[in-house]
DRENPA-3360 file (N, C-alpha, C; in nm, 2 decimals, always signed):
BEGIN
1 = MKYIPAIT = +0.40/-4.88/+3.71/+0.35/-4.87/+3.81/+0.37/-4.89/+3.90 ~ +0.52/-4.95/+3.96/+0.65/-4.96/+4.06/+0.70/-4.80/+4.01 ~ +0.66/-4.75/+3.96/+0.77/-4.64/+3.93/+0.72/-4.49/+4.04 ~ +0.57/-4.46/+4.03/+0.47/-4.38/+4.09/+0.57/-4.39/+4.25 ~ +0.56/-4.48/+4.35/+0.62/-4.35/+4.45/+0.77/-4.36/+4.43 ~ +0.84/-4.40/+4.41/+0.98/-4.31/+4.35/+0.95/-4.15/+4.30 ~ +0.92/-4.17/+4.18/+0.84/-4.05/+4.13/+0.81/-3.92/+4.18 ~ +0.68/-3.97/+4.30/+0.61/-3.91/+4.42/+0.71/-3.80/+4.46;
9 = ILIMAVST = +0.80/-3.93/+4.55/+0.92/-3.88/+4.63/+1.00/-3.78/+4.52 ~ +1.07/-3.82/+4.42/+1.11/-3.70/+4.35/+1.07/-3.59/+4.36 ~ +0.95/-3.58/+4.31/+0.89/-3.47/+4.29/+0.87/-3.39/+4.42 ~ +0.81/-3.46/+4.51/+0.85/-3.40/+4.66/+0.95/-3.35/+4.71 ~ +1.06/-3.41/+4.68/+1.20/-3.34/+4.70/+1.24/-3.22/+4.65 ~ +1.24/-3.18/+4.50/+1.26/-3.10/+4.43/+1.17/-2.99/+4.44 ~ +1.05/-3.01/+4.47/+0.95/-2.92/+4.48/+1.00/-2.78/+4.63 ~ +1.08/-2.90/+4.70/+1.14/-2.81/+4.89/+1.21/-2.73/+4.84;
17 = FAFGQCSD = +1.32/-2.74/+4.77/+1.39/-2.64/+4.65/+1.34/-2.53/+4.64 ~ +1.21/-2.53/+4.55/+1.16/-2.46/+4.52/+1.06/-2.32/+4.64 ~ +1.05/-2.41/+4.73/+0.98/-2.30/+4.86/+1.06/-2.29/+4.91 ~ +1.22/-2.29/+4.92/+1.29/-2.24/+5.00/+1.37/-2.11/+4.98 ~ +1.34/-2.04/+4.89/+1.41/-1.96/+4.83/+1.32/-1.83/+4.89 ~ +1.42/-1.71/+4.85/+1.37/-1.60/+4.96/+1.39/-1.45/+4.80 ~ +1.35/-1.34/+4.89/+1.35/-1.23/+4.79/+1.49/-1.18/+4.85 ~ +1.54/-1.10/+4.72/+1.69/-1.00/+4.79/+1.65/-0.95/+4.89;
25 = AEKKALEA = +1.57/-0.83/+4.94/+1.48/-0.78/+5.10/+1.52/-0.87/+5.15 ~ +1.48/-1.00/+5.20/+1.47/-1.08/+5.25/+1.62/-1.16/+5.32 ~ +1.66/-1.20/+5.22/+1.84/-1.20/+5.25/+1.89/-1.11/+5.29 ~ +1.87/-0.98/+5.27/+1.95/-0.82/+5.34/+1.93/-0.85/+5.44 ~ +1.77/-0.85/+5.48/+1.71/-0.85/+5.59/+1.76/-0.98/+5.66 ~ +1.80/-1.08/+5.68/+1.84/-1.16/+5.76/+1.98/-1.18/+5.78 ~ +2.05/-1.11/+5.68/+2.20/-1.09/+5.69/+2.24/-0.98/+5.78 ~ +2.13/-0.86/+5.77/+2.14/-0.74/+5.86/+2.14/-0.79/+6.05;
33 = FDLAWEAA = +2.08/-0.93/+6.03/+1.99/-0.94/+6.17/+2.11/-1.08/+6.21 ~ +2.15/-1.15/+6.11/+2.26/-1.22/+6.16/+2.40/-1.12/+6.20 ~ +2.47/-1.04/+6.13/+2.56/-0.90/+6.16/+2.47/-0.86/+6.30 ~ +2.41/-0.82/+6.36/+2.35/-0.72/+6.47/+2.35/-0.83/+6.63 ~ +2.32/-0.97/+6.56/+2.31/-1.03/+6.69/+2.50/-1.10/+6.73 ~ +2.55/-1.09/+6.58/+2.68/-1.14/+6.62/+2.75/-1.00/+6.68 ~ +2.69/-0.88/+6.62/+2.77/-0.73/+6.73/+2.71/-0.76/+6.80 ~ +2.60/-0.74/+6.87/+2.55/-0.77/+7.02/+2.61/-0.86/+7.14;
41 = GQRGDRAY = +2.64/-0.97/+7.05/+2.73/-1.06/+7.15/+2.88/-1.00/+7.17 ~ +2.94/-0.96/+7.08/+3.04/-0.92/+7.12/+3.06/-0.79/+7.19 ~ +2.99/-0.70/+7.19/+2.96/-0.60/+7.26/+2.92/-0.63/+7.38 ~ +2.87/-0.72/+7.42/+2.83/-0.77/+7.57/+2.64/-0.69/+7.60 ~ +2.58/-0.70/+7.49/+2.48/-0.66/+7.46/+2.33/-0.74/+7.51 ~ +2.36/-0.76/+7.69/+2.23/-0.87/+7.74/+2.13/-0.84/+7.68 ~ +2.10/-0.71/+7.69/+1.94/-0.66/+7.67/+1.91/-0.70/+7.49 ~ +1.96/-0.70/+7.45/+1.94/-0.68/+7.27/+1.97/-0.87/+7.25;
49 = LESTFADD = +2.04/-0.94/+7.33/+2.05/-1.09/+7.31/+1.93/-1.18/+7.40 ~ +1.86/-1.09/+7.53/+1.75/-1.10/+7.57/+1.60/-1.07/+7.46 ~ +1.62/-0.99/+7.39/+1.49/-0.94/+7.31/+1.51/-1.03/+7.21 ~ +1.64/-1.09/+7.14/+1.60/-1.23/+7.06/+1.55/-1.30/+7.10 ~ +1.61/-1.36/+7.15/+1.62/-1.52/+7.19/+1.44/-1.54/+7.28 ~ +1.40/-1.65/+7.21/+1.28/-1.65/+7.29/+1.29/-1.72/+7.42 ~ +1.19/-1.66/+7.48/+1.18/-1.73/+7.63/+1.19/-1.91/+7.65 ~ +1.14/-1.97/+7.54/+1.17/-2.13/+7.60/+1.26/-2.18/+7.46;
57 = FVALPAML = +1.33/-2.06/+7.47/+1.48/-2.12/+7.37/+1.56/-2.24/+7.43 ~ +1.59/-2.33/+7.34/+1.69/-2.41/+7.39/+1.81/-2.48/+7.31 ~ +1.91/-2.47/+7.38/+2.04/-2.49/+7.27/+2.04/-2.67/+7.24 ~ +2.10/-2.70/+7.14/+2.13/-2.83/+7.13/+2.25/-2.83/+7.11 ~ +2.36/-2.94/+7.15/+2.31/-3.06/+7.20/+2.31/-3.06/+7.36 ~ +2.35/-2.89/+7.44/+2.36/-2.93/+7.58/+2.27/-2.91/+7.61 ~ +2.13/-2.83/+7.58/+1.97/-2.83/+7.66/+2.00/-2.74/+7.70 ~ +2.11/-2.62/+7.67/+2.08/-2.53/+7.74/+1.94/-2.41/+7.74;
65 = GKTQTIDN = +1.92/-2.31/+7.83/+1.77/-2.27/+7.82/+1.86/-2.15/+7.78 ~ +1.77/-2.02/+7.75/+1.79/-1.89/+7.71/+1.92/-1.83/+7.80 ~ +1.86/-1.79/+7.91/+1.99/-1.73/+8.03/+2.14/-1.79/+8.00 ~ +2.14/-1.90/+8.02/+2.22/-2.00/+8.01/+2.30/-1.96/+7.92 ~ +2.24/-1.93/+7.80/+2.28/-1.96/+7.67/+2.37/-1.80/+7.64 ~ +2.28/-1.73/+7.71/+2.34/-1.55/+7.67/+2.44/-1.58/+7.77 ~ +2.49/-1.65/+7.86/+2.53/-1.59/+7.97/+2.70/-1.70/+7.89 ~ +2.66/-1.77/+7.82/+2.78/-1.82/+7.77/+2.82/-1.71/+7.65;
73 = ILRRA = +2.75/-1.67/+7.57/+2.77/-1.55/+7.47/+2.83/-1.45/+7.57 ~ +2.79/-1.42/+7.66/+2.89/-1.32/+7.70/+3.02/-1.33/+7.77 ~ +3.00/-1.46/+7.81/+3.12/-1.47/+7.86/+3.27/-1.49/+7.73 ~ +3.24/-1.52/+7.62/+3.30/-1.50/+7.52/+3.35/-1.37/+7.46 ~ +3.29/-1.29/+7.46/+3.28/-1.13/+7.46/+3.45/-1.06/+7.50;
% end
């Protein structure tokens, strides 16, 4: 009886890995997005970055908003 909570926690922890998998197509789409986002920052494409970040985006730990984050990305370009 005392093992039931431990077994329940173990099953819940292991099951999260099963649901965390994605298909090859989803993985390729995510990789393409990551490359496009990086390229936009390098070439200074403010319009792409503004369309990518949510209006209520907050970067942690500095608590920077969308505009400040994009400004920082473009400053490094």
